[in-house]
C-alpha positions in Angstrom: -78.0 -83.1 -126.2 -81.7 -82.8 -126.1 -83.6 -84.2 -123.2 -85.3 -87.7 -123.5 -88.4 -86.3 -121.8 -90.1 -83.0 -122.5 -92.5 -80.6 -120.7 -95.3 -82.0 -123.0 -94.9 -85.5 -121.4 -97.6 -86.7 -119.1 -95.6 -88.2 -116.3 -97.2 -90.6 -113.9 -95.5 -90.9 -110.6 -96.8 -94.0 -108.8 -96.4 -93.6 -105.0 -96.4 -89.8 -105.1 -97.3 -89.6 -101.4 -94.3 -91.7 -100.2 -91.0 -90.2 -99.3 -89.3 -91.0 -102.7 -92.4 -90.3 -104.8 -93.2 -86.9 -103.3 -89.5 -85.8 -103.7 -89.6 -86.9 -107.4 -92.8 -84.9 -107.9 -91.1 -81.8 -106.3 -88.0 -82.2 -108.5 -90.0 -82.6 -111.7 -92.1 -79.6 -111.0 -89.0 -77.5 -110.3 -87.5 -78.9 -113.5 -90.3 -77.6 -115.7 -92.5 -80.7 -116.1 -96.0 -79.4 -115.4 -98.1 -82.4 -116.5 -97.7 -84.7 -113.6 -100.2 -87.5 -113.0 -100.8 -88.9 -109.6 -103.5 -91.0 -107.9 -104.1 -91.7 -104.2 -104.7 -95.3 -103.0 -108.4 -94.6 -102.8 -108.3 -93.3 -106.4 -106.2 -96.2 -107.7 -105.4 -99.5 -105.9 -102.2 -100.7 -107.6 -102.9 -104.2 -106.3 -105.9 -104.3 -108.6 -104.7 -105.1 -112.1 -107.9 -104.2 -114.0 -108.1 -100.9 -112.2 -104.6 -100.1 -113.2 -105.4 -100.9 -116.8 -108.5 -98.7 -116.7 -106.6 -95.8 -115.1 -103.9 -95.9 -117.8 -106.5 -96.0 -120.5 -108.2 -92.9 -119.1 -105.1 -90.8 -118.3 -102.7 -91.9 -121.1 -99.3 -91.3 -119.4 -96.3 -91.1 -121.7 -93.7 -91.5 -119.0 -93.9 -93.5 -115.8 -91.9 -93.4 -112.5 -92.6 -96.4 -110.3 -91.8 -95.3 -106.8 -94.7 -97.1 -105.1 -93.8 -100.1 -102.8 -94.6 -101.7 -99.5 -91.5 -100.8 -97.4 -90.3 -101.2 -93.8 -87.4 -102.0 -91.6 -86.0 -105.3 -90.2 -88.9 -106.1 -87.9 -91.6 -105.4 -90.5 -89.9 -107.5 -93.1 -89.4 -110.4 -90.7 -93.0 -110.1 -89.4 -94.8 -109.9 -92.7 -92.8 -111.8 -95.3 -95.8 -112.8 -97.5 -97.1 -109.3 -97.5 -93.8 -107.8 -98.6 -93.4 -110.3 -101.4 -97.0 -110.5 -102.7 -97.8 -106.8 -102.6 -94.7 -105.6 -104.2 -94.8 -108.3 -106.9 -98.4 -107.2 -107.7 -97.7 -103.5 -107.7 -94.7 -103.9 -110.0 -96.3 -106.3 -112.4 -99.5 -104.3 -112.8 -97.7 -101.0 -113.4 -94.8 -102.1 -115.5 -96.8 -104.5 -117.7 -99.6 -102.0 -118.2 -97.2 -99.2 -119.0 -95.6 -101.4 -121.7 -98.9 -102.6 -123.2 -100.4 -99.0 -123.2 -97.5 -97.6 -125.1 -95.7 -95.6 -122.4 -92.5 -94.3 -123.9 -90.1 -94.3 -120.9 -90.4 -96.0 -117.5 -88.2 -95.6 -114.5 -88.4 -98.3 -111.8 -86.9 -97.7 -108.4 -85.2 -100.7 -106.9 -83.2 -100.9 -103.7 -79.7 -101.7 -102.6 -81.0 -104.7 -100.7 -81.2 -106.6 -103.9 -77.5 -107.4 -103.6 -76.0 -110.4 -101.8 -75.3 -110.1 -98.1 -71.6 -110.7 -98.5 -71.1 -109.0 -101.8 -67.6 -107.4 -102.4 -67.6 -103.8 -101.4 -68.3 -101.3 -102.8 -71.1 -103.3 -104.5 -71.0 -103.2 -108.3 -74.2 -103.8 -110.4 -72.7 -107.2 -111.6 -73.1 -108.5 -108.0 -76.8 -109.0 -108.6 -77.8 -112.7 -108.1 -74.3 -113.8 -107.3 -74.9 -114.9 -103.6 -77.4 -115.3 -100.8 -79.5 -112.3 -99.7 -79.7 -110.8 -96.2 -82.4 -113.0 -94.5 -84.0 -110.1 -92.7 -85.2 -108.4 -95.9 -85.0 -111.1 -98.5 -88.8 -111.0 -99.3 -88.7 -107.4 -100.3 -85.4 -107.9 -102.1 -86.7 -110.8 -104.2 -89.7 -108.7 -105.2 -87.4 -105.8 -106.2 -85.2 -108.2 -108.2 -88.3 -109.4 -110.0 -89.1 -105.8 -110.9 -85.6 -105.2 -112.3 -85.7 -108.4 -114.3 -89.2 -107.7 -115.7 -87.9 -104.3 -116.9 -84.9 -106.0 -118.4 -87.0 -108.8 -120.1 -89.4 -106.3 -121.6 -86.5 -104.2 -122.9 -84.8 -107.3 -124.4 -87.8 -108.9 -125.9 -90.0 -105.9 -126.8 -87.7 -102.9 -126.9 -89.6 -101.2 -124.0 -87.5 -98.3 -122.7 -87.5 -99.3 -119.0 -84.6 -98.3 -116.8 -84.0 -98.9 -113.1 -82.1 -97.1 -110.4 -80.8 -98.8 -107.2 -80.7 -96.2 -104.5 -78.8 -96.7 -101.3 -80.5 -96.1 -97.9 -82.8 -93.0 -98.2 -83.8 -90.4 -95.6 -85.5 -87.0 -95.6 -88.9 -85.4 -95.4 -91.8 -87.8 -95.7 -90.1 -90.7 -94.0 -91.9 -93.3 -91.9 -91.2 -92.8 -88.2 -93.2 -95.8 -86.9 -91.7 -97.1 -83.6 -91.2 -100.7 -84.9 -91.7 -100.7 -88.7 -89.4 -97.9 -89.8 -85.8 -98.0 -91.1 -82.8 -97.3 -89.0 -82.4 -93.6 -89.6 -86.0 -92.4 -88.9 -86.1 -94.8 -86.0 -83.0 -93.2 -84.5 -84.4 -89.7 -85.1 -87.6 -90.5 -83.3 -85.9 -92.3 -80.5 -83.4 -89.5 -79.7 -85.9 -86.7 -80.2 -88.2 -88.4 -77.6 -85.3 -89.1 -75.3 -84.1 -85.5 -75.4 -87.6 -84.2 -74.8 -88.1 -86.6 -71.8 -84.5 -86.0 -70.5 -84.0 -89.8 -70.5 -80.7 -91.0 -69.0 -80.0 -93.5 -71.8 -81.2 -94.6 -75.3 -81.0 -98.3 -76.4 -80.3 -99.0 -80.0 -80.5 -102.3 -81.8 -77.4 -104.5 -82.5 -73.8 -103.8 -82.0 -73.6 -100.5 -84.0 -70.8 -101.9 -86.2 -72.6 -102.3 -89.6 -71.6 -99.7 -92.2 -74.3 -97.9 -94.1 -74.5 -95.3 -96.8 -77.3 -92.7 -96.8 -78.7 -90.6 -99.6 -81.1 -87.6 -99.1 -84.3 -88.2 -100.9 -84.1 -84.9 -102.7 -80.7 -86.1 -104.2 -82.4 -89.3 -105.3 -85.2 -87.3 -106.9 -82.6 -85.2 -108.8 -80.9 -88.4 -109.9 -84.3 -89.8 -111.2 -84.9 -86.7 -113.2 -81.3 -86.7 -114.5 -81.7 -90.4 -115.6 -85.1 -89.7 -117.3 -83.6 -86.8 -119.2 -80.1 -88.2 -120.1 -79.7 -91.9 -119.7 -80.4 -94.0 -122.8 -78.6 -97.4 -122.6 -78.5 -99.5 -125.7 -80.3 -102.8 -125.9 -77.0 -104.6 -125.1 -76.2 -102.5 -122.0 -77.6 -103.2 -118.6 -80.4 -100.8 -117.8 -80.0 -100.6 -114.0 -77.5 -98.5 -112.1 -76.6 -97.7 -108.5 -77.2 -94.3 -107.0 -75.6 -93.1 -103.8 -73.1 -90.8 -102.2 -70.0 -93.1 -102.3 -69.5 -92.5 -98.5 -70.6 -94.7 -95.6 -70.3 -94.7 -91.8 -71.1 -97.2 -89.0 -74.4 -97.2 -87.2 -72.7 -96.3 -84.0 -71.3 -93.1 -85.6 -74.7 -92.4 -87.1 -76.4 -92.7 -83.7 -74.0 -90.3 -82.1 -74.6 -87.8 -85.0 -78.3 -88.0 -84.5 -77.9 -87.7 -80.8 -75.9 -84.5 -81.2 -78.3 -83.0 -83.7 -81.4 -83.7 -81.6 -79.7 -82.2 -78.5 -79.6 -85.5 -76.6 -76.8 -85.8 -74.1 -77.5 -89.1 -72.3 -75.8 -92.5 -72.7 -76.2 -94.6 -75.8 -76.6 -98.3 -75.1 -76.6 -101.2 -77.6 -78.8 -104.3 -77.4 -76.6 -107.0 -79.0 -79.4 -109.6 -78.8 -81.0 -107.8 -81.8 -79.8 -108.4 -85.4 -77.3 -106.2 -87.1 -78.3 -107.0 -90.7 -75.8 -106.8 -93.5 -72.3 -106.0 -92.1 -71.5 -103.4 -94.8 -73.5 -102.1 -97.7 -71.9 -99.4 -99.8 -72.7 -99.1 -103.5 -70.2 -98.6 -106.3 -71.7 -95.5 -108.0 -69.0 -95.1 -110.6 -71.2 -95.9 -113.6 -73.9 -93.4 -112.8 -71.2 -90.8 -111.9 -69.7 -91.2 -115.3 -73.0 -90.0 -116.8 -72.4 -86.7 -115.0 -74.5 -86.9 -111.9 -73.3 -86.7 -108.2 -75.1 -86.1 -104.9 -75.1 -82.5 -103.5 -76.5 -82.8 -99.9 -74.0 -83.9 -97.2 -75.2 -86.2 -94.5 -74.8 -83.6 -91.8 -76.8 -80.9 -93.5 -79.4 -83.4 -94.7 -79.8 -84.8 -91.3 -80.1 -81.4 -89.7 -82.9 -80.3 -92.1 -84.6 -83.6 -91.7 -84.6 -83.5 -87.9 -85.9 -79.9 -88.0 -88.7 -80.9 -90.3 -89.6 -83.8 -88.1 -89.6 -81.7 -85.0 -91.7 -79.0 -86.6 -94.3 -81.5 -87.8 -94.4 -83.1 -84.3 -94.9 -79.7 -82.8 -97.7 -78.9 -85.3 -99.2 -82.4 -84.8 -99.2 -83.1 -88.6 -96.8 -86.1 -88.6 -98.1 -89.7 -88.3 -95.7 -91.7 -86.2 -97.8 -94.6 -85.0 
């Protein structure tokens, strides 16, 4: 079967400096797609609708991957709900609508597993979308992502626009955000245990009870999944055009903390601050539909974590990583 995208396509990756976007660029380059289009925030502000329209008119992309988003962990989402909702709605609307109006042939929108209800049946099937209440600690981001999925679905249904969406599970890998308060759980643990090992701290305190179950996907696996979807996945107008992407394996945060502790060389005590929120008790995606298309993850959590920690430590040592 011939690929649905070709090396002649001008592929715009929005958010190319982020963890997911940079990995997608690497995958596309390795896959033989030389005509990648990117723009830094200073070159193109995705919050500025007319600027997005002018940029598309000038550069004429034929394929778009929307990986740009305002992201953060529990504290960031709770502290800046309006920012997370407004900025993500603007980014998505400007890029998706402009892509459709300017004649882009294929668009891939990256959603998030947080779109699903807090107490959805596990593993979570795509049909669980909009069947229950969201996790309150990230509902603003989730609502924005749901709007993006539904915009793609509406344009597909009404105008035949070839927009597809992938819902990745929790991501990790090179290019992650290691901010002390605004990062997600895995980069937060990596930073915390690295610093504790370096300082020979007697203990490390982690948020919550450690009981929530989470699934983690290396960002290079996600990038490979995105390229696979762009090349191979062509749902009919009647089929849903969003699919889950993950590993199919989860573990509790307590186990994850111990794994990170071991890999960073930390040997002190791990304490748990149960006054802090746990978030969703379990979040594992049902990846059977995407798997049936022929894709599966290749990077195990242990090997992915080890390489991620080594990259983090090298960047810290070379003073090229922004963590504040």
